[in-house]
C-alpha positions as CSV (number, residue, x, y, z in Angstrom):
1,X,116.4,95.8,131.1
2,X,113.0,95.1,129.6
3,X,110.8,92.5,131.3
4,X,109.4,91.3,128.0
5,X,112.9,89.9,127.3
6,X,112.0,87.1,129.6
7,X,109.5,85.8,127.0
8,X,110.6,83.4,124.3
9,X,112.2,85.4,121.5
10,X,113.2,83.4,118.4
11,X,115.0,86.0,116.3
12,X,117.1,89.0,117.3
13,X,118.3,91.5,114.8
14,X,120.3,94.7,114.9
15,X,118.8,97.9,113.3
16,X,121.5,100.3,112.4
17,X,121.2,104.1,112.1
18,X,122.4,106.1,109.1
19,X,124.0,109.4,108.2
20,X,123.6,111.3,105.0
21,X,127.1,112.1,103.6
22,X,125.5,114.1,100.8
23,X,121.9,115.2,100.2
24,X,121.1,116.9,96.9
25,X,117.4,118.0,96.6
26,X,115.8,118.4,93.2
27,X,112.3,119.4,92.0
28,X,109.0,118.1,93.1
29,X,107.8,114.8,91.6
30,X,104.2,114.1,90.5
31,X,103.8,112.1,93.8
32,X,104.6,115.1,95.9
33,X,108.1,114.0,96.9
34,X,111.3,115.8,96.0
35,X,113.7,114.1,93.7
36,X,116.9,113.5,95.7
37,X,120.4,112.1,95.3
38,X,122.1,111.1,98.6
39,X,125.1,109.0,99.6
40,X,123.9,107.2,102.8
41,X,126.1,105.4,105.3
42,X,125.2,103.0,108.1
43,X,126.8,103.6,111.5
44,X,127.1,101.3,114.6
45,X,124.6,103.2,116.7
46,X,121.8,100.7,116.6
47,X,118.5,99.5,118.0
48,X,117.8,95.8,118.7
49,X,114.6,94.1,117.5
50,X,113.3,90.9,119.2
51,X,110.9,88.7,117.2
52,X,108.5,85.9,118.3
53,X,105.7,84.0,116.5
54,X,102.2,84.5,117.7
55,X,99.0,82.8,116.4
56,X,97.9,85.8,114.4
57,X,98.1,89.6,114.1
58,X,101.0,92.1,114.7
59,X,102.2,93.4,118.0
60,X,104.9,96.0,118.2
61,X,106.1,97.3,121.6
62,X,109.1,99.4,122.7
63,X,111.1,100.4,125.7
64,X,110.7,104.0,124.6
65,X,107.4,105.7,125.3
66,X,108.0,108.2,122.5
67,X,107.9,105.4,119.9
68,X,104.4,105.1,118.4
69,X,102.6,101.8,118.4
70,X,100.1,100.3,115.9
71,X,100.0,101.6,112.4
72,X,101.8,104.8,113.3
73,X,105.0,102.7,113.8
74,X,106.9,102.0,110.6
75,X,107.9,98.5,111.8
76,X,104.2,97.7,112.2
77,X,103.4,99.1,108.8
78,X,106.2,97.0,107.2
79,X,104.7,93.9,108.8
80,X,101.3,94.8,107.4
81,X,102.8,94.9,103.9
82,X,104.0,91.3,104.0
83,X,101.4,89.9,106.4
84,X,99.6,88.0,103.6
85,X,102.8,86.1,103.0
86,X,103.2,84.9,106.6
87,X,101.5,81.8,108.0
88,X,101.1,83.4,111.5
89,X,101.5,86.6,113.4
90,X,104.5,88.5,114.7
91,X,105.4,90.1,118.0
92,X,108.2,92.6,117.9
93,X,110.0,94.3,120.8
94,X,112.1,97.4,119.8
95,X,114.9,98.2,122.2
96,X,115.7,101.8,121.2
97,X,119.1,103.4,121.3
98,X,118.7,105.6,118.1
99,X,117.1,108.9,119.2
100,X,113.6,109.3,117.9
101,X,113.1,112.1,115.3
102,X,116.8,112.7,114.9
103,X,117.4,112.5,111.1
104,X,119.2,109.2,111.7
105,X,116.6,106.9,110.1
106,X,115.7,105.0,113.2
107,X,112.1,104.3,112.3
108,X,113.0,103.4,108.7
109,X,115.8,101.1,110.0
110,X,113.3,99.4,112.3
111,X,110.9,98.8,109.4
112,X,113.6,97.2,107.3
113,X,114.7,95.0,110.2
114,X,111.0,94.0,110.8
115,X,110.8,92.8,107.2
116,X,114.0,90.8,107.5
117,X,113.0,89.5,110.9
118,X,109.5,88.3,109.8
119,X,111.1,86.6,106.8
120,X,113.6,84.7,109.0
121,X,111.0,84.0,111.7
122,X,108.9,82.0,109.2
123,X,111.6,80.9,106.8
124,X,109.8,82.6,103.9
125,X,112.9,82.8,101.8
126,X,112.2,86.3,100.5
127,X,114.7,87.5,97.9
128,X,116.4,90.9,98.4
129,X,114.3,92.3,95.5
130,X,111.2,91.2,97.3
131,X,112.3,92.9,100.5
132,X,113.2,96.1,98.6
133,X,109.8,96.2,97.0
134,X,108.1,95.8,100.3
135,X,110.4,98.4,101.9
136,X,109.5,101.0,99.2
137,X,105.8,100.7,100.1
138,X,106.6,101.6,103.7
139,X,108.8,104.7,103.4
140,X,111.5,106.5,101.4
141,X,114.5,105.5,103.4
142,X,113.5,102.0,104.2
143,X,115.0,100.3,101.1
144,X,118.4,101.7,102.0
145,X,118.4,99.8,105.3
146,X,117.7,96.5,103.5
147,X,121.2,96.9,101.9
148,X,123.1,99.1,104.4
149,X,126.8,100.0,104.0
150,X,127.5,102.8,101.6
151,X,124.9,103.4,98.9
152,X,123.5,106.0,96.5
153,X,119.8,106.7,97.1
154,X,117.9,108.4,94.2
155,X,114.3,109.1,93.3
156,X,112.5,109.6,96.6
157,X,115.2,107.3,98.2
158,X,113.9,104.0,96.8
159,X,116.4,103.6,93.9
160,X,119.7,102.3,95.3
161,X,123.1,101.7,93.9
162,X,125.9,100.1,96.0
163,X,129.0,102.2,96.2
164,X,132.6,101.3,97.2
165,X,132.6,101.1,101.0
166,X,133.5,104.3,102.9
167,X,136.8,103.9,104.9
168,X,136.1,103.7,108.6
169,X,135.5,107.0,110.3
170,X,134.6,107.5,113.9
171,X,131.4,109.5,114.1
172,X,130.4,111.9,116.9
173,X,126.6,112.5,116.8
174,X,125.1,115.5,118.6
175,X,121.3,115.8,118.8
176,X,119.8,118.9,120.3
177,X,116.6,118.4,122.5
178,X,114.0,119.0,119.8
179,X,112.8,117.4,116.6
180,X,112.1,118.9,113.2
181,X,109.3,118.2,110.8
182,X,110.8,116.7,107.6
183,X,107.7,117.8,105.6
184,X,108.1,121.4,106.8
185,X,111.9,121.5,106.0
186,X,111.2,120.2,102.5
187,X,108.3,122.6,102.0
188,X,110.6,125.6,102.9
189,X,113.5,124.4,100.7
190,X,114.2,126.6,97.7
191,X,116.9,125.6,95.2
192,X,119.7,128.0,95.0
193,X,121.5,126.3,92.1
194,X,125.1,125.4,92.4
195,X,126.9,122.1,91.9
196,X,125.5,119.0,93.5
197,X,127.5,117.4,96.2
198,X,126.9,113.7,95.4
199,X,128.8,113.2,92.1
200,X,132.1,114.4,93.6
201,X,131.8,112.1,96.6
202,X,131.0,109.1,94.4
203,X,134.0,109.8,92.2
204,X,136.3,110.0,95.2
205,X,134.9,106.6,96.5
206,X,135.3,105.0,93.1
207,X,138.9,106.3,92.7
208,X,139.9,105.4,96.2
209,X,140.7,109.1,96.9
210,X,139.7,108.8,100.5
211,X,141.6,111.9,101.6
212,X,139.2,114.1,99.6
213,X,136.0,112.7,101.3
214,X,135.7,115.3,104.2
215,X,135.7,118.2,101.8
216,X,133.0,116.7,99.6
217,X,130.1,116.3,102.0
218,X,127.1,118.5,101.7
219,X,123.4,118.8,102.6
220,X,121.0,121.0,100.7
221,X,118.5,121.0,103.6
222,X,121.0,122.2,106.2
223,X,120.5,125.9,105.5
224,X,116.7,125.5,105.9
225,X,116.9,123.7,109.2
226,X,119.6,126.1,110.6
227,X,117.3,129.0,109.8
228,X,114.7,127.5,112.0
229,X,117.1,126.3,114.7
230,X,120.4,128.3,114.7
231,X,121.9,126.0,117.4
232,X,122.4,123.4,114.7
233,X,124.9,125.7,113.0
234,X,126.6,126.3,116.4
235,X,127.0,122.5,117.0
236,X,128.5,122.1,113.6
237,X,131.1,124.8,114.3
238,X,131.9,123.3,117.7
239,X,132.6,119.9,116.1
240,X,135.0,121.5,113.6
241,X,136.8,123.4,116.3
242,X,137.1,120.2,118.3
243,X,139.0,118.5,115.5
244,X,136.3,116.9,113.2
245,X,137.6,116.4,109.7
246,X,134.1,117.3,108.5
247,X,130.7,118.2,110.2
248,X,127.3,118.1,108.7
249,X,123.6,117.8,109.6
250,X,122.1,114.4,108.8
251,X,118.9,114.3,106.7
252,X,116.5,117.0,107.6
253,X,118.0,117.2,111.1
254,X,118.4,118.0,113.8
255,X,121.3,115.7,114.5
256,X,124.8,116.9,113.4
257,X,127.6,114.5,112.9
258,X,131.4,115.0,113.0
259,X,133.8,112.6,111.2
260,X,137.0,111.8,113.0
261,X,139.9,109.7,111.9
262,X,140.4,108.0,115.3
263,X,138.4,107.0,118.3
264,X,140.4,108.8,120.9
265,X,139.8,112.2,119.3
266,X,136.1,111.5,118.8
267,X,135.7,110.6,122.5
268,X,137.6,113.5,123.7
269,X,135.5,115.9,121.6
270,X,132.3,114.1,123.0
271,X,133.4,114.8,126.6
272,X,133.9,118.4,125.8
273,X,130.5,118.7,124.3
274,X,128.8,116.7,127.1
275,X,130.0,119.2,129.6
276,X,127.9,121.9,128.0
277,X,124.8,119.8,128.8
278,X,121.4,119.6,127.1
279,X,122.4,117.6,124.0
280,X,122.4,113.8,123.4
281,X,125.9,112.8,122.4
282,X,127.0,109.4,120.9
283,X,130.3,108.1,119.6
284,X,130.1,105.3,117.0
285,X,131.7,104.5,113.7
286,X,130.8,103.8,110.1
287,X,130.1,100.2,109.2
288,X,129.0,97.8,106.5
289,X,126.6,95.5,108.4
290,X,126.9,91.8,107.7
291,X,123.5,90.4,106.7
292,X,121.2,89.6,109.7
293,X,124.0,89.4,112.3
294,X,124.5,91.4,115.5
295,X,128.1,92.3,114.9
296,X,129.1,95.9,115.9
297,X,125.9,96.4,118.0
298,X,127.8,97.5,121.1
299,X,130.3,99.7,119.3
300,X,129.0,103.0,120.4
301,X,129.2,105.2,123.5
302,X,126.1,107.1,124.6
């Protein structure tokens, strides 16, 4: 429990993690980013953000010492983007559950929640388009977390298209005890050609062919990260052997997720993996978050 919770907090929001069901990487853009196409999905593993008004300025604190403060924190940077629209300052407490540097979008999710929280805190009435524009200034994945659910992200991640909601899967997340540099992984990526993963998954979602989904996942960056950290490939194989319908690295890694059709199988697999030790293991499920509510926050098992 965090002592700062004893202060007066006026707004409390949930900040959901994501997984990349597909990630197709294209060529370099003029701005130095790679063109991507990715089907992203929110999951119920989540942080909680607590907001309060202060006379002026921005304060961001966390219960996790690894989380940066000040302008190095994406939530702080998000608040800087809209500070000129706020009549006062904002204090934010981030209660972390999403592992830091895991490829699950924790920092980007916090930034999106910070934008929503500040808007609600001062009743600014920002439209979704306004939030998306501000989010795009902060980071590539931040706009996705304004929408959540199942969505196609294109460009550098800022162009979003809602997709038919993914059916509920239970998700087993396994994070090895290290982080990877997203910039390094992208710099080492070399296109090998082949068919992109994203169009097939979109077609299955649109046609309601849900039985095809596990076979249609794919991540162009997985091979790069596995070459740097072979244990990621080992985790993926373990998940498949333990009954996952599909297993894939999320984003640039290092977290690997397995999709299961039921909770019992996911939790049994999690117990088997925990016995090996050394890895962070979470069981959660896919979700489409209701706007600015805390539903589903507790639906995960660390």
